[in-house]
N, C-alpha and C positions, 0 to 999 in steps of 0.2 A: 694389839686387838683386844677390845673389851670382852671379858669373859662373862658368860651368863650363869656359870656354876661356881661355887666356892672351890678353892684350890684343893682341899682334901677330897671333896666329892669328885672333882675332875680327875685326880690321880687314881682314885678307886675305879672310876669308869674306864680309864685307859688301861689299867692293870687287869681289867676283867677279861681281856682276851690277849693271848700272846701268839696265837696262830694266824697265818695268812687266811684270807677268805677262802671258802670252798671253791675249788677250781673244777669246772666241768670238763670231762673228757670229750675229746672230739668224736663225733659220731662216725660210723663207717657206712659206706654206701651213699648213693645220691639218686634222687628221683626228680627229673625235670618236671616243672609244672606244665599242665596241659592247656592252660589259658593263654592264648597268644598275647593278651595285654600284659599279663604278668611276666611272660618271657621277655617281651620288649622292654618293660620297665627294669627287669633284672639285668639285661644286657647294658642298658644305660648306666645302671648303678655300677657295673663292673668296670666301667671306664673311669670312675671317680678316684679310686685307689686309696684315698686318705680321708678319714673322718674322725669325729670326736664323740666320745661317750661321756656323759655327765652324770655322776652319782651325787645326789644331794638329798638330804632328808634329816630326820631327827638325829641320826647318828653323827651328823656334821656339827651339832651343837657342842658336844664334848670332844669331838674329833676321834672317834673310835671306829672299829670295823663295822661295816654296814650289816645290820640285821642279825648276823650270826651269833652274837653274844647272848641272844635270848633262846637259843637252843641249848639242850643239855647233852650234846653229842661229845664223844670222848676226846675229839681234837680241840675242843674249846676249853680254855683254862677258866674256871668259874671265879666269880667274885665271892670270896669266902667270908666277907664281912656281913653278908645278909643271906636270907634264904633265896632259893631260886625264884619263888613266886614274888618275893619283894623286889628282886632284881628286874623281873619282867615289868612289874608295875612302875618301877623307876624309869626304865627305858622308855616304855610307852608314854609316860608322863613328860618326857622331853618335848613333846609337841607343844606344851605350854610355854616352853622357852624358845621355840623356833620362831625367831622374829628378825628376819634379814632386812634390817633397816636401810641398808645400802644396796638393795637388790637392783641389779643393773644388767638385764638380759642383753641389752644392746652391746655392752662391753664384752660379754661372753661371745656373742656372734661375731663382733668385730675382730676379737683376738683369734678366733677360729679361722676366719677368712684370711687374716694376715699370716696365719700359720700355713696357709695353702690347703686347708681342709675343705672338702666339698660336700659333706653331709654330716648330720648330727643324729645321735640317738640319745634321748633324754629319759631318765628314769622317772616315769610318772608314778610308779609304785614299786617299791622293793618288797622283799619277802615279809618285812615287818608290818606291812599293811598300810603305812602312812601314805595317803594320796596327795600328790602334788598337783591335783586337779580338783575341781568342785564336784565330787561325787555325791549323788543323792542316795547312795546305797549304804552309806556309813557316815558317822560324824567324825571319824578319825581322818581328818583331811586338813590341808593347809588353810582352808577357809574357816576352820574351827580351831586354829592354832593361835600362838602368840602373835601371828601376823594377820589375824582375822580382820582387824580394823582398817587395814591398808586397802585402798581401792584396787591394788594390783594383786590381791590375795590369791586369786586364781592364777598362780604363777605359770602353769603350763601354757596357758593362752599367750602370755607375753613372751615366753621363751620361744615357742614355735614361730610366732609372728616375727620375732627378731631375726631368727635364722633364715626364714623365708625372704626377709628383706635383704639379706646378704646373698641371695641366690642359691641357697643350699637345699638339698633333699632333706626331708624331716623324717626321723624315725622315732617311734613311740615304744620305749621299753615298758613292759608290763609283766609283773610277776604272776604266774599262774597260781602258786600257793600264796595264801594270805594268812599269816600266823596270828593276826589280830581278829580275824573273823571267827565268831563262835561256831560257824558251820564248817570250819576247817580244823581249828584247834578248839574243841568243845571244852569250855571251862570246867565241866563236871569231871573231866578225866585228866590224867597226867600227860605231859608233853615230853616224851622220851627222845624224840628226834625230829627231823624236819618234816616228816610225813603227817598227814591227817591222823588224829589220835583216837579214832573209833572205827570199828569194822563197818564198811559201807553196806555190806550185805545184811547186817543186822539193823542198820539205821538208814535205809535208802531215802526216806523222806528228808532227813537232815542233809544228806549229800546232794539231793536234788535242789535244795535251797542254796547250797553253795554253787552249784552249776548255774543257777539263775543269777546269783550275785555276780559271778564272773562275766556272764553274758551281758548283763546290764551295764557293768562298768566298762567293758570294751565298747559297747554301743555308745556310751556317753563320750568316750574318747574319739570314736570314729564319726560322730555327728556334731560335736560341739567345739572342735578345735581346728577347723580349716582342713586343707588338703594334707593328708598323711601319706608318705611314700612307703614306710616300713613299719610293720608291727613286729617288734622284737620281743618274743615271749621267753622269759627266763624261768628257771625252776624246772630243769629238764631231767628230773629223776623219773625216768619212764619205765624202769624195770619193776618187777613185782614188789609191792602191790601197785599195779597200774592205776593211776588216778585219772579216770575218765571224766573230763570236764565238758564233754560234748563239743570238741574242738571243730568238727566238721560244720556244725551249725553256726558256731561263732565266726569261723572264717567266711562262710557264705554270707553272713550278715555284714561282716566288716567290708567285704569286697562289693557288696551291693551299695554301700555308702561311699567306698573309696575304690573305684574300679582300677584294676591293675596292681592292687596293693601287694607288696612283697611281704610274705609272712615267714618269720624265722622262729620255728619252734625248736629252739636250740638244744643240741645234743639228743634230739629225738628223730632218728632217721625216718623218712617217709615223705609224703606229699606236702606236708606243712613245714618242712625245713627247706625253704627255697635257697638258702645258702648256709654253709657250715661255719661254725664259730670256734675254732681252737682258741683256748684261753691261756694267756700269759706264756705262750710259746709259739714257735713257728714250726710248721710241719717239716719233716725231714727232706721231702722232695717236692717236685711239681705236682699240683692237683689241677686238672683242667676242667673242673666244674666250679661253680661259684663258691667262694669262701672269703672270710676275713679273719685275721688274728686280732683279738681284743686284748690289748696290753696296756698297762698303766704307765703314765709319765713318771710317777713316783713308785712306791711299792705298796700303795693302798689305792683302792677305788675312790673312796671319798677323801675329803680334806682331813688332814691331821696337822698339828702344830709342830711336827718334827719331820718335815718332808725330806727325803733323799731323792733328788731329781736325777733322772737319766739325762745325759748330755745331749745336745743337738746332734753331735756326731753319732752317738749310739742310736738315737731315734732314726736318723737317716740311713744308717746301716741296716736297721730292722726293716725300714720301708723298702729299701732296694732289694733285700733278700725276699721279702714277701711278694713284691710285685713281680720279680723274676720267676717266682714259683707259681704265679697265677692268681694271687690273692690281693686283698686290700688290708690296710692297717687301720683299725679303730682304736685310737689312742685315748686312754682314760684320764680324765681331769676332774678333780673334785672342787667345786666352788666353796668358798668360805661360808661359815654360818652367817656372816653379814651380807652375803649375796654377791661377792665379787670373785673373779679369778685372780689369785694372789700374784704379786709382782714376780716372784721366782719362776712361776709357770709362764707368765706373760713373756718374760725375757727370753726364755728358751724357745717358746713357740714362735716368737717373732724371728728368732735367728734361723729356725727351720724354714720359716716362710720365705725369708730372703733368699735362701738357697733354692727353694722350689720356684720362686719367681724367675730365677735365671736358668734353671735346669729342668723345669717341669716337663719339657718335651720328652725327657727320658723316662718319665713316670706316668703321667696322665694319658689315658687312652691308648696305652701300649698293649702288646700281646706277648706271650711267651715265645721263647726260641728253643729249639731242641738242645742246644748247648747253652745252659743258663748260668754257669759259674765257672771259675777257674779252679785249679787244684788247691790253691792256697785259701780259697774262700774270701778273698778281698776284692774280687771283681764279680759283679752280677750283671747279666745281660737281659735286655728287653728289646723289642722290635717295634717299629712304627706299624700301627694297625693297617694303614693303607699301602705300606711298602715293606714287606718282610725282609728285603735285602738291606734296608737301612737299620742297622743294629746299634743299640746304645750299650756302652760299657760303663757301669757305675762303679767307681773305685772308692772303697770305704776303709776306715781305720780298723786295724785289728784290735785296738783298745784305745781308751781316751788319752793315754799318756805317750803314745808313740806316733811320731809323724808318719805320713804316707811314705812308702819306700822310694828309693831312687828310680826304680822301674817296676812295672808290673808285667806279668807274662801269662799267656794262656794258649791252650791248644784248641784248634778249630776257630770258627768265626774269623777267618783270615781275611784281612782287607784285600779288596780287589787290586790286582797289580796296577801300580801307577796311581792309585787313589791316595787320599790323605786321611789321617786320623785327626779329627778336630775336636776341640772343646765345644760342648753344647752351648755354653753361655756366651763366649767371646768369638767363637768360630776360628780361634787361633789353631794352627796346625802344630802338632807335637811330633818330635822325631820318633820314628819307630823302625824296627827291623824284623825280618822274618828269619829266625835262626835256622841252621842246617837241619835241625830236628823238625822244622815246620811250625815252631811256636812263634806267636806274635809277641814282641817285646816292645813296650812303650815306655819311653823315658820321661820322667816327671821333673821339671825344673824346680829348684829349691823353693822358689817363691810360691809354688802351688802346693807344696807338701804339707802345709799347716791348715789347708782348707778342711772344712767339715767332711767333704766328700767331693769327688770330681765326676763329671759325666762327659763321656766321649761319644762321638758319632763315627761309625764305621760304615763304609759301603762294601758289601760282600760281592 
């Protein structure tokens, strides 16, 4: 891949952060929305189970951590070859090098559809403030970047259109904090952490300008980019000092333009967190309110040139566990600086999709069951939405190196006497027995034990 930076500069950029991205804690408590259109939309979203989140921006050019390297928080390893201010200016200047000459949103959407994904969340703006849409509130946008001369420079428009053409729900990621805005990080003052860097009570007129800035940008997205299903608001540091951006009026405006819009003010419990978003982890137990785990396919949200991919078996095991616990999986993929999803990601996503194409009845549109796992944690249970007595048992690998066992066993969810336990994909019946202790034991033929996962259908 052609590099847009010199090798020494690239290495310095990559070395400038050694920590993982900041991970939001899962919020506690849940408040159902009171708008029937939102509730209906939310329930339809809950049936989808599997989506893709795309992080793409100036950080993709050198392949470094998104946004966070321009903070000076303790967990960030600084670039000691230059001053902090010099580093920020270098980072923001990467917009001049953002020139995805092979930009192909149809490839992104096709790969996601082939992976069995049903919705997309696209980062229209991360915390660094670089807009992947044609905002008139700032010139720090893709339409003023190195890609400005391309007729598709307003990339968000083409990305949303491509995913809609594949029949997917569209989600708009938007960062509430904007570190490039002078009304959030005032250049006259130091930037010691992720928060605004001046006292709002002392400069209320400056903060009001920021509130207007955010309102206007959200309105641009809600009016200029077609039907939007989800407004996914990141930057959920909601504890003191509370950063009041006037979200009530923003949401009212957004829903006036996009009726039934699902709003996700992530990690901020209350009426604007229509579903919860545990990050890079799976909750310990079932949650019977709407939620999704957002987890990366590699170990980075954006593209890097040293990816370590999770295997298809690992992703399917995560998906089975998440769905059995009542949630959805939002899998993070970072397109390359040239504008493609790289081959390594494509291969793994297609393999996941082939499994889901044969076994999707055990995942999509399912509901939770009271007994949702076995003791060993290698079988996860879901139920048909219209027939709770039709239970699916999804058998997953304990690790990537070990075949599935000769048999799996569980307590409860006992097949009805005289019924068969069948594979979801081929409908072939497998031998099983009920032990004297009342456990169901299903035997797995050797030919099946190397599969990425197996899905069985049981009649209770």
